[in-house]
N, C-alpha and C positions, 0 to 999 in steps of 0.2 A: 504494500499499500504506499510505502515511502517513495516508490518509483512511479507507479502507474495508478492514477492519472496526474499525480500532483507534480512530478519532477519537471515536466516541460513548461507548465505555466509558472511555476516557481522560479525556474531559471530565467524565463523571459521577463519576470517582474524585477529581476536584478540587472536588467539591461545587458544580458549576456549576448555577445556578438553571435550572429547566426552560424558563423564558421566554427564556433566553439561549442555549440549545443551538442554535437555528436561526441565530443570529448567528455562533456559532463555525463552523458548517457553511458559512455564506456568506462568511466572511472571506477565503477564498482565491479567491473569484470576483471580488471587487471590483477587484483589480489588472487583470483582464482588461478591465474597462470603462475603467480609467484609463490603462493603459500600452500596450495593443496597437497603437494608432495611432502614438504617438510611437516605439515600438520598430521598427515597420515602416518608418517614415520614416527613422529613424536608420540602418537597414540600407541604405537607398538611398544614404546619404551615406558611411558608414564601410565598407560591404561587409557581406555576409551573415555571413561566418565570424566576424568580430569580435563582432557582436551575439549570435550563437549561443554564443559562448564566455562572454559575460556571463551568458546564461541558464543554461548548464551550471554556472557558478560558484555560482549560487543553488541549483540542484539538489544540488550537492555540500556546501554549507555549511548549508542550512536544516535537514536532518534532525538534525544534532547539537545544534541549539538546543533541540529538544524535551527533551533530557536535563536541561536546567536549569529547566524549567517546573515551578512549584509552585502556580500559581493560574490560574483560568480566563482572566483578562484577559491573562496572559502567553501562554497558549495561543492566544488570538485574535490577538495581535501576531505570533507565529511563523507562524500560518497565513496571515496577511496577507503577510508576507515571502515565504513559500514560494510563494504564488500568482503572484508575479512571474516565476517560472521558466517556467511554462506560458504565461503571458500574453505573454512575449517570444518563446518558442520557436516556438509554432505559426504565427503569421503570417509570421515570418521564414523558417521552414523551408518553408512553402507557396510563398513567393516564390522561394526558392532552387530548389525543384523546378520551378516554372513556367519559370524561366530555363534550367535544364539541358535540359529536354525541351519545347521550344517547340511541337512537332507532336503531342505525346502528353500534354498537360497534364492532361486529364480522367482518363486512365488512371493516370498516375504520382502525381498528387495524391491520388487515391482510394486507391491502393495505400499511400501514406504514412498516410492517415487510418485505413485498416484495420489497419495495424501498431500505431498508438496504441490502437485499440479492443482488439486482442488483448492488449496489455499491461495495459489497464484491466480486462480480463476475468480474466486470470491473477492479478492482484495480490490481490484479495480471498481467493481460494483459498489462496494462499501465505501471506498475512498471517494468515488465520484459523488455518491450521495452526501457524504460529509462536506465536500467542497460546495455542493449545491445549497445545503441548508445553512452553511456558515458564510455564504457569499465569498468563497475562495479565501477563507481564513487558513492559511498554510500552517500557522503555528498551532492552532487547535487540533488539526489532523495529526501533526507529529507528536503532540502530547498524548493522543490516543494510541499512536503506534508505540510510543515509549512505554505507556502503561501495559500494553500487551507484552512488551519485551521484559518488563519487570516481573510479570506473572510467569513467563517462561523461565526466567532465572530462578524464581522461587521454586518452581516445579523441579528444575534441574538440581537445586540444592537438596531437595528431599531425595531425589534419585541418587545423588552422590553419596548420601549416608548409607545406602544399601549396597555399596560396592562389596564384592566378595573379597575375602582376605588375601586371595592370591595376587590381587593387584598391588597391595603393599609390598608383598614378597617380590613381585616383578620389578618394582622400582628399586628395591634394595639390591637385587642382583645385577641390574643394569648399571648401577653406579660404578661397578668394577669392570664394566664392559662398555666403555664409551664408544668403541668402534662399531657397536651394533647398529647404530643409526645409519652409518655409511655402508655397512654390510648389507642392510636391506636394500639400499639404492643399487648396490652392485648386483644383487640377486635379480632385481627387476631389469637392469640394463643388459644383462647377459642372457636374458630369456626372450628370444625372438617372438615367441607366441604371445607373451604379454604385450609386447610392443605392437604387433600387428593387430591384436584385439583392441587395443587402445586407438589405433588408426581407424578401425571400423567405427568405433564410437565417435571419433572426431569427424568422420565423413558424414555421419547421420546428423550431427549437430551443425556441421558446415551447411548441409542442405536445409535443415530446419531454420537456421537463422536467415538464410537467403530467401527461402520460400515464404516464410512468415512476413518478410518485409516487402518483397517484390511482387508476390502473387496479388496483393491488394491493388497495386497500381495497374497490373495487367487486367484484372477484372473490371476495373473502372475505365481505363483508357482504351483498351482493345476490345474486350468483351461487352463493354457498355452496359454493365449490370448496375442496378440501383443500389443504394446504400443498404437497404434491408437484405437484398440477396447476398451482397458481400458479407454482411454480418452473419448470415446463416452459414455460409461456407467457412468463415473464420471460426465461428462457434462450434461447428462440427469437428474441426481439427482439434480444438481445445478439449472437446468432450470425448472424442473417440480415444485419444491417447491414454488418459488416466482410467477410463472405463475398461479398456481392453488389456492394459498392461498386466494386471494380476492373472488374468486367464492365459496370457502369453507366457507369464512366468511359470505357471503350472505346466504348460505344454513344454517349456524348456527343461523343467525338472524331470519330466517323463521321457522326452525324446533325446535329450542331450542338448548341448549348447550350439553345436556347429550347424545343424540343419536349420533351426530358426534364424540364426544369423545370416546364413547364405540366402535362404528363401526370402526373409524380410528385406535384405538389401536389394534383391532383384525386384521385388514388388515396389519398394520405395523408388528405385531408379526408373522403373517403367512408368509409374504414375506421375513422377515429376516431368519426365519426357513428354507425357501426353497433355499436360496442362495447356501449352500454347496452341494446341491444334483443335481446340473446341471452344465455342463461345456459348454453348447451350447449358443452361443452369442444371438440369438433371444430370448431365454427363460430368460436369465439373463437381457436383456434389458427390457422385459416385467416385470419382477420381480422388477427391479429398479424403473420403472414408478409407479407400484402399491405401492411400499414402499414410494415414494415421495408423492403420493396422501393420503395415510394413515397418514403420518406425518403431512401433511397440514391440514387434517380434525381435528386432535387433537389440534394442535398449533394455529389454527385460532379460537378455541372456548375457550381454557383455560383462556387467559387473560380477555376476555369478561365476562366469568363466575365469575372469582375472583372479577372483578369490580362490579358485581351485588350482590355478597355476602357480600361486605363491605358497610358500610354506606358512604354517600357522603363525610364526612370529613376525611375519612381514605382510600380513593382510592389509593393514593400514597403509603401508608404503605402496602396495599395488593399487589400492583404491585412490590414493592420492595422485599417483602417476596417471591413472585413468582420467581423473577429473582435470588434471592439468592439460592433457592433450585434448580433451573434450572442449575445454574453454578456448584453446587456441583455434580449434575448428569452428566453434560458434562465432568467434570474433572475426575470423578470416572470411567466412561465408558471404556475408552482405558486402564486404569491401571488394572482394574479387569479382563477385557477380555484378556489382555496380560498374566496375571497370570494364567488364565484358559487354555490358549494355552500352557503355559509352563508345565502344569501338564500332558499333553499327551492326552487331550480330543479331540484335533484336532478342525478344523473349525466347524464341525457339532455340537460337544458338546458345544463349546464356543458360537456359534451363537444361539444354543438352550437356553443357559443361558441368553442371551440378551432377547430373546422372553419370557422366563419365568418371567423376571423382569417386562416387559410391561404388561403381562397378570395378574400377581399378583397385580400390582397397579390398573389395570382396575377392577379386582374383588373387591378390597378394596373400589374403587370409587363407584361402584354399591351398595355395602352394606351400606356405609356411607350416600350416597345420599338418599337411601330409608328408612333408619332407624333413622337418626338424624334429629330432628326438628330444625328449625331456633331459634337461641337464640337472645334475644334483645341486642343491643349494649350497652356497658357500658356508663353511663351518668355521666358527671363530677358533 
């Protein structure tokens, strides 16, 4: 809610130059590239609950900093700080879920991801309503966001008290093994299967970031659909992904990880390729549903596969690496697709480029999974 729909009008109220609006929007994504891997590794050493508490502390404190913002560069700094909350929370929470449910990783990680998607879907509606009834009182909205963050911090404090005794033992043992943090990074770096699985995830979010942004302009300028129809298509994509993810996770647990990843990649690539070749609402709606299903098939399996490819002491590191590469992909997608549109390729060529990225990563995934044998983890 601190981002959508308040961030854009708040930035404009501070007389932010148009050329810097994108920088403010992207400021919160930069920590995901910088800190996800170290945060995941730190959770392997200190325990998940302690690192999750750090994340919730950022969630609770960051919203109140918006109350003191008086210029665009201050807003960018606050957004950068706020981004550490999600950058830390997501990979560590995924690792935590994978540890708790070793035989249902796909299902439970997907359920967790769907829960976050539901929250992101509700936030703009509630935030927009608050801006409406308060006549765009940004400060009042951020006070409410901060209150929610404080409640979350209190809940995490209770959760922290219930930590198992082995987490304290874990911290004590790692104090005499300071090289373990970098050892986990080495285990990930020397495992091609983890790297290529992370590239698959990055390709999906590369496509998601690009399609989410540029499909709307295609529907408006080329397909000439009205705002209501465009809203239906956008809403379907938002709804299909969280609704289908848990079921795709169950499918992944039963069928294995590779088949859903390959099949989902092909479905996503084909549906993206098809978008610019139709202007009829029913076909675009069907295509949007297929794209959401393909995206869900892949992203419900990749975190579970990474957790299985890492040893138990490095699950956080694996999840952190996955999140880092994912953020790189999601950041690059709109930028590169925009450059392709600017070259005159049009939507058909630009969307074909997105599909080519997905298919290329899928082929690389197939080759590496079939040719590379498992390497034993490094031992201290």
